[in-house]
Backbone as JSON, one array per atom type, in Angstrom:
{
  "sequence": "METRRQNLSAEARRSVTIEAVIDLAGVQNPSEITTMAIAKHMNLTQGALFRHFPSKEMLWHSVMEWVADLLLAKIDRAAKGVASPTEALRAIFMAHVEFVIERPGVPRMMFAELQRSDLSHAKRMAQTLIQRYAERISARIEQGKQCGEIDPKLDTQAAATLFVGTMQGLVMQSMLSGDIQRMKAEAPRVFAIYLRGIRSHP",
  "N": [[-133.31, -249.26, 79.2], [-133.62, -251.66, 80.88], [-131.81, -253.16, 79.74], [-129.32, -252.38, 80.02], [-128.72, -252.54, 82.29], [-128.39, -255.19, 82.54], [-126.1, -255.57, 81.38], [-124.55, -254.65, 83.49], [-121.62, -255.27, 86.0], [-121.2, -257.7, 88.42], [-120.57, -256.05, 90.99], [-121.51, -253.65, 90.27], [-124.07, -253.75, 89.82], [-124.73, -254.38, 92.73], [-124.34, -251.68, 93.42], [-126.19, -250.22, 92.62], [-128.28, -251.35, 93.32], [-128.3, -250.57, 95.95], [-128.1, -247.48, 96.2], [-130.91, -247.62, 94.96], [-132.33, -248.23, 97.21], [-131.57, -246.28, 99.11], [-132.6, -244.0, 97.69], [-135.62, -245.01, 97.9], [-135.57, -244.47, 100.72], [-135.56, -241.96, 100.7], [-138.14, -240.9, 100.3], [-139.95, -242.71, 102.02], [-140.7, -244.12, 104.92], [-138.0, -245.93, 106.28], [-137.92, -248.41, 107.53], [-140.32, -249.64, 106.55], [-139.42, -250.45, 104.23], [-139.62, -252.99, 101.88], [-138.4, -256.01, 100.13], [-139.58, -256.71, 98.11], [-140.25, -254.01, 97.3], [-138.23, -252.89, 96.52], [-137.36, -254.41, 94.58], [-139.29, -254.03, 92.8], [-139.16, -251.14, 91.94], [-136.85, -251.13, 90.97], [-137.48, -252.37, 88.74], [-137.0, -255.05, 88.57], [-137.12, -258.83, 89.59], [-137.54, -260.45, 92.76], [-136.33, -262.82, 93.19], [-134.1, -261.92, 91.34], [-132.85, -260.22, 92.95], [-132.29, -261.32, 95.4], [-130.24, -262.59, 94.24], [-127.83, -261.2, 94.72], [-127.86, -260.09, 97.22], [-128.27, -261.88, 100.05], [-130.08, -262.1, 101.5], [-132.85, -259.46, 103.25], [-131.37, -258.16, 105.62], [-128.79, -258.31, 105.31], [-128.35, -256.77, 102.82], [-129.51, -254.48, 103.87], [-127.25, -253.92, 105.65], [-124.82, -253.84, 103.52], [-126.08, -251.24, 102.42], [-124.99, -249.75, 104.58], [-122.73, -249.78, 104.98], [-121.62, -248.63, 102.6], [-122.61, -245.88, 102.7], [-121.1, -245.08, 104.82], [-118.42, -245.43, 103.42], [-118.75, -243.98, 101.51], [-119.41, -241.48, 102.54], [-117.54, -240.6, 104.65], [-115.54, -240.71, 103.03], [-115.7, -238.25, 101.14], [-115.8, -236.22, 103.4], [-112.86, -236.48, 103.95], [-111.85, -235.6, 101.86], [-112.75, -232.8, 101.52], [-111.51, -231.75, 103.55], [-108.83, -232.14, 103.09], [-105.36, -230.68, 102.58], [-106.38, -228.66, 103.8], [-104.86, -226.12, 105.5], [-105.64, -224.41, 107.74], [-106.86, -225.67, 111.03], [-109.5, -225.12, 112.25], [-110.5, -224.18, 109.89], [-110.93, -226.17, 108.26], [-112.34, -227.98, 109.92], [-114.8, -226.61, 109.52], [-114.97, -226.92, 106.55], [-115.63, -229.57, 106.57], [-117.8, -229.81, 107.91], [-119.52, -228.67, 106.22], [-119.43, -229.9, 103.69], [-120.49, -232.54, 104.68], [-122.71, -231.25, 105.22], [-123.84, -230.62, 102.38], [-123.56, -233.62, 101.56], [-125.9, -234.58, 102.64], [-128.11, -233.43, 101.28], [-128.0, -234.11, 99.07], [-128.16, -236.89, 99.27], [-131.13, -237.67, 100.75], [-132.16, -239.71, 101.94], [-130.04, -240.92, 103.17], [-129.79, -240.16, 105.97], [-132.56, -240.48, 107.13], [-131.93, -243.42, 106.91], [-130.21, -243.74, 108.58], [-131.31, -242.77, 111.01], [-133.57, -244.39, 111.74], [-132.03, -246.87, 111.83], [-130.5, -246.55, 114.08], [-132.55, -246.43, 115.85], [-133.35, -249.11, 116.35], [-133.82, -251.63, 118.59], [-132.48, -254.16, 118.36], [-129.23, -255.11, 118.1], [-128.36, -254.7, 115.03], [-126.31, -255.94, 112.14], [-126.32, -253.84, 110.43], [-126.97, -251.57, 112.33], [-124.52, -251.69, 113.68], [-122.46, -251.06, 111.83], [-123.43, -248.15, 111.09], [-123.31, -247.28, 113.66], [-120.3, -247.84, 114.27], [-119.62, -246.02, 111.96], [-120.41, -243.42, 112.91], [-118.51, -243.32, 115.34], [-116.18, -243.08, 113.61], [-116.35, -241.1, 112.17], [-116.13, -238.94, 114.32], [-113.92, -239.48, 115.49], [-112.19, -238.54, 113.32], [-113.02, -235.32, 113.39], [-111.82, -234.97, 116.17], [-109.19, -235.24, 116.17], [-108.98, -232.89, 114.47], [-109.56, -231.1, 115.89], [-107.74, -231.3, 118.34], [-105.36, -230.79, 116.71], [-106.02, -228.16, 116.13], [-105.64, -226.9, 118.74], [-103.07, -227.03, 119.47], [-101.88, -225.58, 117.28], [-102.68, -223.23, 118.3], [-105.37, -222.3, 117.78], [-107.64, -223.08, 118.88], [-109.21, -223.51, 122.11], [-106.61, -224.3, 124.39], [-107.61, -225.93, 126.62], [-110.08, -226.99, 126.1], [-112.33, -229.73, 126.07], [-111.49, -232.19, 124.32], [-113.08, -234.76, 123.07], [-115.93, -234.2, 124.16], [-116.13, -231.77, 122.26], [-115.97, -232.99, 120.11], [-117.98, -234.99, 120.27], [-120.24, -232.79, 120.25], [-120.17, -231.51, 117.83], [-120.87, -233.61, 115.95], [-123.11, -233.91, 117.0], [-124.47, -231.33, 116.61], [-124.41, -231.13, 113.95], [-126.32, -233.62, 113.54], [-128.72, -232.35, 114.58], [-129.4, -230.38, 113.07], [-129.6, -231.75, 110.79], [-131.95, -233.15, 111.53], [-133.75, -231.04, 112.27], [-134.32, -229.6, 109.43], [-135.83, -231.94, 108.37], [-138.2, -232.3, 109.69], [-139.0, -229.79, 108.82], [-139.47, -230.51, 106.11], [-138.11, -229.36, 104.43], [-135.4, -229.94, 103.15], [-133.45, -228.65, 102.07], [-133.21, -225.96, 103.07], [-130.94, -226.53, 105.1], [-128.38, -225.52, 103.69], [-128.61, -223.0, 103.95], [-128.72, -222.43, 106.69], [-126.65, -223.56, 107.47], [-123.81, -222.44, 107.88], [-124.4, -220.54, 109.75], [-124.83, -221.65, 111.91], [-122.38, -223.38, 111.98], [-120.78, -221.14, 112.86], [-121.51, -220.4, 115.36], [-121.04, -222.94, 116.76], [-118.35, -222.68, 116.11], [-117.46, -220.46, 117.5], [-117.69, -221.2, 120.3], [-115.67, -223.2, 120.45], [-113.26, -222.01, 119.66], [-109.74, -220.58, 120.41], [-109.52, -217.7, 122.92], [-107.98, -214.6, 123.48]],
  "CA": [[-132.8, -249.32, 80.52], [-133.28, -252.93, 81.31], [-130.62, -254.08, 78.34], [-127.97, -251.73, 80.03], [-128.73, -253.06, 83.61], [-128.39, -256.65, 82.41], [-124.91, -255.61, 81.08], [-123.61, -254.63, 84.7], [-120.81, -256.33, 86.59], [-121.93, -257.79, 89.92], [-120.08, -254.98, 91.96], [-122.26, -252.48, 89.58], [-125.51, -254.18, 90.57], [-125.18, -254.3, 93.92], [-124.05, -250.25, 93.8], [-127.31, -249.86, 91.62], [-129.21, -251.77, 94.16], [-127.98, -249.58, 97.38], [-128.69, -246.3, 95.61], [-132.08, -247.58, 94.88], [-132.81, -248.47, 98.77], [-131.34, -244.81, 99.48], [-133.75, -243.12, 96.94], [-136.77, -245.08, 98.54], [-135.43, -244.07, 102.28], [-135.79, -240.77, 101.14], [-139.69, -240.94, 100.1], [-140.82, -243.1, 102.82], [-140.19, -244.63, 106.2], [-137.02, -247.25, 106.04], [-138.52, -249.73, 108.4], [-141.32, -250.23, 105.79], [-139.11, -250.93, 102.63], [-139.3, -254.23, 101.63], [-137.59, -256.29, 99.12], [-140.56, -256.6, 97.1], [-140.43, -252.5, 96.89], [-137.11, -252.29, 95.76], [-137.47, -255.11, 93.33], [-140.3, -253.26, 91.86], [-138.59, -249.73, 92.15], [-135.6, -251.54, 89.91], [-137.99, -253.41, 87.54], [-136.52, -256.74, 88.77], [-137.68, -259.84, 90.67], [-137.34, -260.34, 93.87], [-135.25, -263.65, 93.05], [-132.79, -261.32, 90.59], [-132.26, -258.96, 94.02], [-131.53, -262.07, 96.08], [-128.92, -263.21, 93.72], [-126.68, -260.14, 95.19], [-128.23, -260.37, 98.59], [-129.07, -263.23, 100.34], [-131.27, -261.54, 102.83], [-132.86, -258.31, 103.41], [-130.03, -258.04, 106.63], [-127.28, -258.03, 104.21], [-128.58, -255.9, 102.36], [-129.17, -253.15, 104.99], [-125.68, -253.99, 106.0], [-124.44, -252.97, 102.73], [-125.9, -249.88, 102.33], [-124.74, -248.68, 105.72], [-121.36, -249.76, 104.47], [-121.3, -247.92, 101.28], [-122.94, -244.77, 103.17], [-119.97, -244.93, 105.6], [-117.35, -245.27, 102.73], [-118.85, -242.76, 100.55], [-119.38, -240.11, 103.35], [-115.82, -240.58, 104.89], [-114.19, -240.16, 101.8], [-116.0, -236.87, 100.86], [-115.41, -235.45, 104.34], [-111.49, -236.38, 103.97], [-111.48, -234.61, 100.43], [-113.25, -231.59, 101.66], [-110.56, -231.27, 104.57], [-107.42, -232.41, 102.4], [-104.87, -229.56, 101.75], [-106.52, -227.35, 104.6], [-103.95, -226.06, 106.68], [-106.18, -224.47, 109.27], [-107.71, -226.83, 111.46], [-110.76, -225.0, 112.24], [-111.34, -224.23, 108.34], [-111.02, -227.82, 107.87], [-113.79, -228.76, 110.56], [-115.75, -225.75, 108.67], [-115.14, -227.67, 105.39], [-116.2, -231.18, 106.8], [-119.48, -229.77, 108.14], [-120.19, -228.06, 104.71], [-119.45, -231.48, 102.99], [-121.65, -233.32, 104.85], [-124.54, -230.73, 104.84], [-124.21, -231.22, 100.6], [-123.77, -235.13, 101.29], [-127.17, -235.15, 102.81], [-129.02, -232.71, 100.76], [-127.84, -235.01, 98.0], [-128.91, -237.77, 99.32], [-131.88, -237.06, 102.48], [-132.64, -240.87, 102.31], [-129.06, -241.56, 104.29], [-130.02, -239.44, 107.67], [-133.39, -241.14, 107.21], [-132.05, -244.46, 107.17], [-129.42, -243.9, 109.99], [-131.93, -242.67, 112.61], [-133.76, -245.83, 111.65], [-131.31, -248.0, 112.12], [-130.11, -246.4, 115.84], [-133.66, -246.65, 117.03], [-133.67, -250.53, 116.8], [-133.84, -252.28, 119.86], [-131.65, -254.92, 118.54], [-127.78, -254.67, 117.56], [-127.9, -255.78, 113.91], [-125.5, -255.58, 111.34], [-126.51, -252.3, 110.09], [-126.89, -250.75, 113.44], [-123.17, -251.93, 114.4], [-122.13, -249.97, 111.02], [-123.59, -246.69, 111.89], [-122.34, -246.9, 114.97], [-118.7, -247.3, 113.67], [-119.3, -244.54, 111.09], [-120.47, -242.09, 113.95], [-117.32, -243.34, 116.14], [-114.58, -243.02, 112.67], [-116.57, -239.61, 112.05], [-115.77, -238.56, 115.41], [-112.4, -239.92, 115.56], [-111.92, -237.41, 112.6], [-113.12, -234.2, 114.35], [-111.31, -235.28, 117.45], [-108.13, -235.05, 115.38], [-108.77, -231.55, 114.11], [-109.62, -230.43, 117.39], [-106.16, -231.6, 118.85], [-104.25, -230.03, 115.92], [-105.95, -226.47, 116.35], [-105.31, -226.72, 120.25], [-101.51, -227.13, 119.17], [-101.48, -224.25, 116.9], [-103.57, -221.95, 119.11], [-106.67, -221.84, 116.86], [-108.58, -223.88, 119.2], [-108.71, -223.29, 123.41], [-106.21, -225.65, 124.54], [-108.28, -226.44, 127.59], [-111.23, -227.72, 125.7], [-112.59, -230.92, 126.13], [-111.58, -232.92, 122.71], [-114.3, -235.95, 123.06], [-117.0, -233.42, 124.36], [-116.19, -230.92, 121.31], [-116.32, -233.55, 118.87], [-119.63, -235.17, 119.95], [-121.09, -231.61, 120.21], [-119.86, -231.35, 116.46], [-121.66, -234.94, 115.75], [-124.68, -233.77, 117.62], [-124.74, -230.38, 116.07], [-125.1, -231.76, 112.41], [-127.63, -234.01, 113.35], [-129.69, -231.7, 115.12], [-129.45, -229.5, 111.7], [-130.56, -232.68, 109.55], [-133.37, -233.36, 112.24], [-134.93, -229.98, 111.71], [-134.62, -230.12, 108.09], [-136.43, -233.3, 107.78], [-139.04, -231.81, 110.3], [-139.76, -228.72, 108.18], [-139.95, -230.89, 105.03], [-137.49, -229.06, 103.39], [-134.06, -230.11, 103.42], [-132.45, -227.45, 100.99], [-132.68, -225.14, 104.28], [-129.71, -226.63, 105.38], [-127.56, -225.15, 103.23], [-128.34, -221.77, 104.41], [-128.31, -222.42, 107.96], [-125.45, -224.48, 108.62], [-122.74, -221.52, 107.74], [-124.59, -219.57, 111.0], [-125.0, -222.89, 113.1], [-121.25, -223.79, 112.46], [-120.44, -220.21, 113.21], [-121.97, -220.89, 116.63], [-120.19, -223.92, 117.6], [-116.91, -222.43, 116.28], [-117.06, -219.01, 118.72], [-117.45, -221.89, 121.43], [-114.35, -223.78, 121.01], [-111.9, -220.91, 119.58], [-109.32, -220.08, 121.57], [-109.51, -216.33, 122.98], [-106.91, -214.03, 124.03]],
  "C": [[-132.51, -250.61, 81.1], [-132.1, -253.86, 80.36], [-129.61, -253.32, 79.51], [-127.96, -252.2, 81.62], [-128.14, -254.51, 83.62], [-126.78, -256.88, 81.92], [-123.91, -255.34, 82.31], [-122.83, -255.52, 85.5], [-121.62, -256.38, 87.85], [-121.89, -256.59, 91.03], [-121.18, -253.76, 91.27], [-123.51, -252.6, 89.89], [-126.04, -253.84, 91.65], [-125.12, -252.7, 94.04], [-125.47, -249.74, 93.51], [-128.41, -249.95, 93.15], [-129.53, -250.82, 95.64], [-128.46, -248.14, 96.85], [-130.13, -246.6, 95.6], [-133.15, -247.58, 96.27], [-132.64, -246.73, 99.06], [-132.46, -243.91, 98.78], [-135.09, -243.55, 97.49], [-136.78, -244.82, 100.08], [-136.18, -242.95, 101.84], [-137.48, -240.13, 100.62], [-140.42, -241.6, 101.01], [-140.2, -244.08, 103.99], [-139.29, -245.97, 106.07], [-137.62, -248.26, 106.28], [-139.44, -250.32, 107.83], [-141.04, -250.4, 104.32], [-139.16, -252.17, 102.71], [-138.79, -254.54, 100.34], [-138.15, -256.25, 97.97], [-140.49, -254.91, 96.01], [-139.29, -252.46, 96.28], [-136.95, -253.32, 94.73], [-138.25, -254.12, 92.38], [-139.92, -251.72, 91.17], [-137.48, -249.68, 90.77], [-136.01, -252.15, 88.7], [-137.26, -254.92, 87.51], [-137.47, -257.48, 89.4], [-137.3, -259.88, 91.87], [-136.12, -261.33, 94.0], [-134.06, -262.78, 92.54], [-132.18, -260.44, 91.8], [-131.65, -260.09, 94.93], [-130.11, -262.55, 95.51], [-127.69, -262.32, 94.25], [-126.86, -259.88, 96.66], [-128.71, -261.05, 99.15], [-130.11, -262.81, 101.08], [-131.25, -259.91, 102.5], [-131.54, -257.12, 104.72], [-129.1, -257.63, 105.99], [-126.99, -257.02, 103.57], [-128.62, -254.38, 102.66], [-127.71, -252.79, 105.1], [-125.14, -253.25, 104.81], [-124.6, -251.55, 102.48], [-125.45, -249.13, 103.51], [-123.09, -248.58, 105.38], [-121.06, -248.58, 103.71], [-121.53, -246.6, 101.58], [-121.45, -244.13, 103.83], [-118.9, -244.76, 104.43], [-117.61, -243.78, 102.21], [-118.83, -241.19, 101.43], [-117.97, -239.4, 103.87], [-115.02, -240.05, 104.03], [-114.79, -238.78, 101.07], [-115.54, -235.84, 102.06], [-113.85, -234.98, 104.36], [-111.17, -235.32, 103.06], [-111.68, -233.57, 100.75], [-111.91, -230.98, 102.48], [-109.19, -231.39, 103.91], [-106.87, -230.98, 101.91], [-105.13, -228.39, 103.07], [-106.07, -226.79, 105.52], [-104.46, -225.61, 108.2], [-107.06, -225.12, 109.98], [-109.3, -226.46, 111.86], [-111.53, -224.83, 110.76], [-111.56, -225.7, 107.89], [-111.96, -228.31, 108.55], [-114.74, -227.97, 109.71], [-116.23, -226.54, 106.94], [-115.52, -229.18, 105.54], [-117.21, -230.83, 107.3], [-120.29, -229.18, 106.88], [-120.73, -229.24, 103.81], [-120.28, -232.22, 103.73], [-123.25, -232.99, 104.81], [-124.69, -231.3, 103.11], [-124.37, -232.51, 100.64], [-125.6, -235.38, 101.46], [-128.43, -234.31, 102.02], [-128.5, -233.71, 99.19], [-128.43, -236.31, 98.2], [-129.87, -237.96, 100.82], [-132.24, -238.51, 102.55], [-131.4, -241.41, 103.43], [-129.51, -241.16, 105.67], [-131.18, -240.49, 107.82], [-133.52, -242.84, 107.64], [-131.07, -244.69, 108.86], [-129.93, -243.82, 111.18], [-132.82, -243.95, 112.49], [-133.13, -246.83, 112.22], [-130.73, -247.76, 113.98], [-131.41, -246.55, 116.54], [-134.09, -247.98, 117.36], [-133.33, -250.81, 118.07], [-132.25, -253.48, 119.76], [-130.14, -254.71, 117.79], [-127.41, -255.35, 115.94], [-126.83, -255.41, 113.24], [-124.97, -254.02, 111.13], [-126.33, -251.39, 111.05], [-125.03, -250.55, 113.93], [-122.42, -251.06, 113.28], [-122.33, -248.68, 111.22], [-123.37, -246.23, 112.86], [-120.96, -246.68, 114.75], [-118.56, -246.45, 112.7], [-119.59, -243.54, 112.17], [-119.06, -242.36, 114.96], [-116.17, -242.57, 115.08], [-115.22, -241.5, 112.45], [-115.76, -238.91, 113.28], [-114.48, -238.48, 115.74], [-111.61, -238.45, 114.4], [-111.81, -235.98, 113.08], [-112.17, -234.11, 115.44], [-109.62, -234.83, 116.93], [-107.88, -233.34, 114.88], [-108.38, -230.72, 114.76], [-108.12, -230.19, 117.94], [-105.07, -230.87, 118.1], [-104.77, -228.46, 116.22], [-105.58, -226.11, 117.9], [-103.66, -226.57, 120.03], [-101.23, -226.0, 118.67], [-102.05, -222.75, 117.24], [-104.44, -221.61, 118.69], [-107.81, -221.89, 118.27], [-108.11, -223.9, 121.09], [-108.13, -224.81, 123.99], [-107.11, -226.27, 125.63], [-109.4, -227.21, 127.31], [-111.07, -229.13, 125.73], [-112.77, -231.61, 124.69], [-113.06, -233.71, 122.68], [-115.51, -234.99, 123.3], [-117.23, -232.59, 123.06], [-116.45, -231.69, 120.48], [-117.72, -234.28, 118.89], [-120.43, -234.02, 120.18], [-121.39, -231.14, 118.43], [-120.59, -232.36, 115.48], [-123.21, -234.29, 115.82], [-125.0, -232.35, 116.55], [-125.5, -230.5, 114.7], [-125.9, -232.66, 112.69], [-128.9, -233.42, 113.87], [-130.05, -230.85, 113.86], [-130.33, -230.35, 110.74], [-131.89, -233.0, 110.32], [-134.32, -232.34, 112.01], [-135.21, -229.64, 110.67], [-135.59, -230.71, 107.8], [-138.16, -232.89, 108.17], [-139.68, -231.02, 109.65], [-140.19, -229.23, 106.71], [-138.97, -230.19, 104.08], [-135.89, -229.17, 103.32], [-132.95, -229.18, 102.78], [-132.23, -226.15, 102.48], [-131.56, -225.41, 104.77], [-129.09, -226.08, 105.03], [-128.01, -223.53, 103.46], [-128.4, -221.45, 105.8], [-127.14, -222.88, 108.65], [-124.26, -223.85, 108.47], [-123.25, -220.58, 109.15], [-124.41, -220.46, 112.14], [-122.99, -223.25, 112.97], [-120.61, -222.26, 113.17], [-120.45, -220.23, 114.66], [-121.07, -221.81, 117.81], [-118.53, -223.47, 117.33], [-116.29, -221.11, 117.21], [-117.11, -220.13, 120.08], [-116.01, -222.61, 121.68], [-113.07, -222.99, 120.35], [-111.12, -220.4, 120.7], [-109.1, -218.38, 121.71], [-108.82, -215.9, 123.88], [-107.59, -213.46, 125.63]]
}
C-alpha cells in the first residue's frame, strides 16, 4: 500500500487525502479532525501531508471544492437527456441521495462548515455549491413552467429553495436515526410530495 502511494502523482495524492478526510468525517465530528489524525489514517507523517496542503484551511477548502465538482457533475449526468423537467428533477433528487449514501462524511462536513461563525474559504465554497445547485433546480423548474408540467404561477426561487431544504431535511433525519440507508426508501415518497406541490393542475 505504501509503495503504491509513493508512486502516485501530486494530483492523485491530493485526491487520496481529500477522500481520507471525507472518510474520517463519516465517523467523527469534522471540526475535531486534526491533521495528525488524517496523517495517521493515511500512514503518513504530518510533514508529508503539508507538502500537498500548506495548511488545514487549504485542505478543507480543497475538500469542499472536490465535493462541489463531484456532486454537480453527478446530478448533471443524472438529468442529462431527460426530456421531462419534472423527471429531471426526480433524477437529480435520487442521484443526490445516492451520493450521500456513498459518502456520508460529505453532509457532515457541509453542515459543520455552514455552522461556522467566520467566513472561511471552505464555508464560502459550501455556500457557492448550494447556490450553483439551486440555479440548476431553478432552470429545470422554469423549463417545467414553459412546457406545462409545473404551475406557471409557481415562485421559482422559493421552489428551488424548498427542493434544497427537502434534501437537507431528509439527510438530517437519516443522520439522526443513525441509518443513512433509510434515505433510499424514503426519498421517492418525499419527492412525490414535493412534486405534488409544484405540478400544474388542471
